N, C-alpha and C positions, 0 to 999 in steps of 0.2 A: 504494500500500500504506500502511496506517496504521501508526502507531508500535507499537501493540499486536501487530500481525501480524509486524512485524520482530523484536520482542522474542521472540515465540513461536518464530519460525524460528531465531533465535540460540540460544535455550535448547535447542531440539531438536538443533541442531548440536553444542552443548556436551555434551548427553547421549550423542550418538553418539560423540563423541571420548572421553568417559569410558569407554564400552563398549569401544572399541578399545584404550585404555590398560589396561583391566582384563584383556583377553585377553592382551596382551603381558606383564603382570605374572604372569598365570597360567602362561604359558610359562616365565617366569623361575623360578617356584616349582617347576615340574615338572623343568626341565632343570638349574637352579642347582647348581653343583658343591659349594657349601658350605652348611652349615646356616644360617649368618648371612644369606646372600643369600636363602634361602628364607623366613626369618622376615621379612626386609625386604619381600619381595614380598607376603606375606600382610598385613602392616601397610598397604602401599600399596593393596591391593585394598579393605581395610576403609575407608580414607580416601576412596577413590573412591566407594564405596557411600554414604558419608555425604554427599559432594558431590552425588551423583545424587539422594538423598532431598531435599536442599535445593532442587535444581533442579525436581524434580517438585512440591514444595510451592509454588514460585513459579508454575509453569505452571498448576497446579490452583487456586491461590488459597486453599489450605487451610492454616491454621496448625498443624493437628494433626500434620502430617507432620514439622514441625520438632521436636516432642517425641519422635517416633519416632527422628529422627536423633540427638538428644542421648542417648537411651537406647542406641542402637546405638554411639555414640562411646564411652560408658562401658564397654560390653561389649567393644568392640574394644581399649580400653586395658587392661582386666583380662586379656584373652586374651593380649596381647603380654607383659604382665608375667609371667603364668604360664608362657608358653613360654620366656621368657628365663630364668626361675628354673630350669626343668627343664633347659634347655641348659647353664646354668652348672654345675648339679649333675652332669650327665653329663661335662662337660669336667673338672671337679675330680676325679671318680672315675677318669677315664683317667690324669690326671697322677699321682694317688696310686699307681695300679698300675704305672706306668712307673718312678716313684721307688723303689717296693718291689722291683721286678725288678732295677734297677740296684744297689740296696743289697745284695741277695742275691748277685748276680754279683760284686760287689766284695769281699764277705766270703769267698766261696768261693775266690778267687784268693790272698788273703793268708794263708790257713791252710795 
């Protein structure tokens, strides 16, 4: 076997491994008991897709896929930032509601 053939087999095995890991992360997103774990799973899937794009670029010998991977990385970053902002907003809203309820119940007892 030539060196190029071994490299192609190695890259295909890496792609298969990334596919398996993406499925495991998808299971984590679906089952995950907490929102933070789900967000982490989504971010991991995005990172694995970027790695897969880079591997396909090397397999095909086309540099244009790297540009696609960079754009996808930027979109993945923006999506995670937006999801985090939404999650923090929902968390802060829940805390305000709990504090308001405690304040009302505390005022009702003292009167």
